[in-house]
C-alpha positions in Angstrom: 0.0 0.0 0.0 1.4 3.5 -0.8 2.3 5.7 2.1 1.8 9.4 2.6 5.3 10.2 1.4 4.4 8.6 -1.9 1.5 10.9 -2.5 2.8 13.3 -5.2 1.3 14.5 -8.4 -2.2 13.7 -9.8 -3.8 10.6 -8.3 -5.3 9.6 -11.6 -2.7 8.0 -13.9 -2.0 9.5 -17.3 -1.9 6.3 -19.4 -5.0 4.5 -20.7 -3.9 1.3 -19.0 -3.2 3.1 -15.7 -6.6 4.8 -15.8 -8.3 1.4 -16.4 -6.5 -0.1 -13.4 -7.2 2.9 -11.2 -10.9 3.0 -12.1 -11.4 -0.7 -11.5 -9.6 -0.5 -8.1 -11.6 2.5 -7.0 -14.9 1.0 -8.0 -14.1 -2.3 -6.3 -13.1 -0.7 -3.0 -16.3 1.4 -3.0 -18.5 -1.5 -4.0 -17.1 -3.6 -1.1 -18.6 -1.1 1.4 -20.1 2.1 0.0 -21.2 3.3 3.4 -17.6 3.3 4.7 -16.7 6.0 2.2 -19.9 8.0 2.6 -21.6 6.8 -0.6 -24.7 4.8 -1.4 -25.2 1.5 -3.2 -26.5 3.3 -6.3 -23.4 5.5 -6.3 -21.2 2.4 -6.1 -23.1 0.8 -9.0 -22.6 4.0 -11.1 -18.9 3.7 -10.5 -18.8 0.0 -11.3 -20.7 0.5 -14.5 -18.5 3.4 -15.7 -15.3 1.4 -14.9 -16.7 -1.7 -16.7 -17.7 0.4 -19.8 -14.2 1.9 -20.0 -12.5 -1.4 -19.5 -14.5 -3.0 -22.4 -13.8 0.0 -24.6 -10.1 -0.1 -23.7 -9.9 -3.8 -24.7 -11.5 -3.1 -28.1 -9.2 -0.1 -28.8 -6.0 -1.9 -27.9 -6.7 -5.2 -29.6 -5.0 -5.1 -33.1 -8.0 -6.9 -34.6 -10.5 -4.3 -33.3 -8.3 -1.2 -33.1 -10.4 1.0 -35.4 -10.9 4.8 -35.3 -14.4 4.5 -34.0 -13.3 2.2 -31.2 -10.5 4.4 -30.2 -12.8 7.4 -30.2 -15.3 5.5 -28.1 -12.5 4.5 -25.6 -11.5 8.2 -25.3 -15.1 9.3 -24.7 -15.7 6.6 -22.1 -12.4 7.4 -20.4 -13.3 11.1 -20.2 -16.8 10.4 -18.9 -15.5 7.9 -16.3 -12.7 10.2 -15.1 -15.0 13.2 -14.7 -17.5 11.2 -12.6 -14.9 9.4 -10.5 -13.1 12.7 -9.8 -16.3 14.1 -8.3 -16.7 11.2 -5.9 -12.9 11.1 -5.2 -13.0 14.8 -4.2 -16.0 14.1 -1.9 -14.3 11.1 -0.3 -11.0 12.9 0.2 -12.7 15.8 2.0 -14.7 13.4 4.2 -13.0 13.4 7.7 -15.0 10.2 8.5 -13.0 8.2 6.0 -9.7 6.8 7.3 -6.5 7.6 5.6 -6.0 3.8 5.0 -9.2 3.6 3.0 -8.3 6.7 1.0 -4.9 5.3 0.2 -6.6 2.0 -0.8 -8.8 4.0 -3.2 -5.7 5.4 -4.9 -6.2 8.9 -3.5 -3.4 11.2 -2.6 -3.4 12.6 0.9 -2.4 16.2 1.8 0.8 16.3 3.8 -0.2 18.2 6.9 3.3 18.0 8.4 5.5 20.7 7.2 9.2 19.9 7.2 11.2 22.7 8.7 13.4 24.6 6.3 17.0 23.9 7.3 19.7 26.5 7.6 21.3 27.5 4.2 24.3 25.5 3.2 25.5 27.7 0.4 27.1 31.2 0.4 26.3 34.4 -1.4 28.6 35.7 -4.0 29.2 39.4 -3.5 30.2 41.9 -6.2 30.8 45.6 -5.8 29.5 47.1 -9.1 29.9 50.8 -8.5 31.5 53.3 -6.1 30.5 56.9 -5.9 31.1 59.6 -3.2 30.7 57.6 0.0 28.5 55.0 -1.5 29.2 51.4 -2.6 26.7 49.5 -4.8 26.7 45.7 -4.5 25.0 42.8 -6.2 24.7 39.3 -4.9 24.0 35.8 -6.2 24.1 32.3 -4.8 27.3 30.3 -5.3 25.4 27.5 -6.9 23.6 29.7 -9.4 26.0 32.6 -10.1 24.1 33.7 -13.2 20.8 34.1 -11.4 19.6 36.7 -9.1 17.3 34.3 -7.2 18.0 33.5 -3.6 18.3 29.8 -2.6 15.0 27.9 -1.6 13.9 28.9 1.9 16.0 32.0 2.0 14.3 35.4 2.4 17.1 37.8 2.8 20.8 38.6 2.7 22.6 39.7 5.9 25.5 42.1 5.2 28.4 42.9 7.5 31.4 45.1 6.9 34.8 45.8 8.4 36.3 49.2 7.9 40.0 49.9 8.3 43.2 51.1 6.6 43.5 47.8 4.6 41.2 45.0 3.4 40.3 42.8 6.4 39.6 39.1 5.7 38.5 38.4 9.3 34.7 38.3 9.6 34.9 38.6 13.4 36.0 42.2 13.0 33.0 43.0 10.8 29.9 44.8 12.1 26.3 44.5 11.0 25.3 46.7 8.0 21.7 45.5 7.2 19.5 42.9 5.7 18.4 43.0 2.0 15.8 41.3 0.0 16.4 43.2 -3.3 19.3 44.3 -5.4 21.3 46.1 -6.2 21.9 47.3 -2.7 23.7 50.4 -1.6 25.9 51.1 1.5 26.5 54.7 2.5 29.6 55.7 4.5 30.2 59.0 6.4 32.9 61.4 5.2 35.2 60.6 8.1 35.7 57.1 6.5 37.1 58.6 3.3 40.3 56.8 2.3 39.5 53.7 4.4 38.6 50.3 3.0 35.3 48.6 3.5 35.5 44.8 3.5 32.1 43.1 3.0 30.8 39.7 4.1 27.3 38.3 3.7 25.3 35.2 4.5 21.8 33.9 3.7 19.0 34.0 6.3 15.7 32.0 6.4 12.3 33.2 7.6 13.0 31.5 11.0 16.3 33.4 11.3 18.6 30.5 10.5 21.8 31.7 8.8 24.2 30.1 6.4 28.0 30.2 6.1 29.8 33.5 5.4 30.7 34.5 1.9 34.2 35.3 0.7 35.0 38.9 1.4 35.1 41.7 -1.2 36.7 45.0 -0.4 36.7 48.5 -1.9 38.1 51.9 -0.8 35.7 54.5 0.5 36.2 57.5 -1.7 34.6 60.9 -2.0 36.3 62.0 -5.1 34.8 59.7 -7.8 35.0 56.0 -8.7 37.8 53.8 -7.3 39.1 50.4 -8.3 37.5 47.3 -6.9 39.7 45.1 -4.8 38.4 41.6 -4.6 39.8 39.3 -1.9 38.1 36.2 -3.3 40.6 33.4 -4.0 
């Protein structure tokens, strides 16, 4: 019997043979005890008749001796009719809290997973790039190390946390960096006061999930803080 973890995608198969088997199984389970799934005996008979009609049409349409265009069209019509009706009853049964999960699985239905697996802490790092420097302002972009050509954040990540260390030289030690801010969009800009002119800002970043879980630190990138026009980018990435 399938388990809850197997319940993915549409519960009705895509192939004609798969549909036939699914319809026959569903009809047989309902017919064995209609009341257990909240249906009546006439409902069960309707399902049995539709499944049998499609089964017979399927046999004619797949037998080389009887595989004619009319028989194929009849098979398709009976499939569509059966699936539409079965889907109505399946939706009704799936929503019925009085029907056990075991019975729903036996019918070939998919159950909704009500247990939400927690999103783990990020395992990848951001790639930082300083794309512009004007008077007291650095403009940065970011990407994930696994998808450097994309601006999308990793699954489960909602923001980028940015730190910076300011000093006379580039500083590769993240423990010396202080919090700058969190960012969800890019490009992002960091503004420095005039008293930092001539110093170097070394940036570090990491991903953050909605629950506040953080990933590993990025490689640092550094640039001088200038107030007299653009300056050259100094990348410390290996």
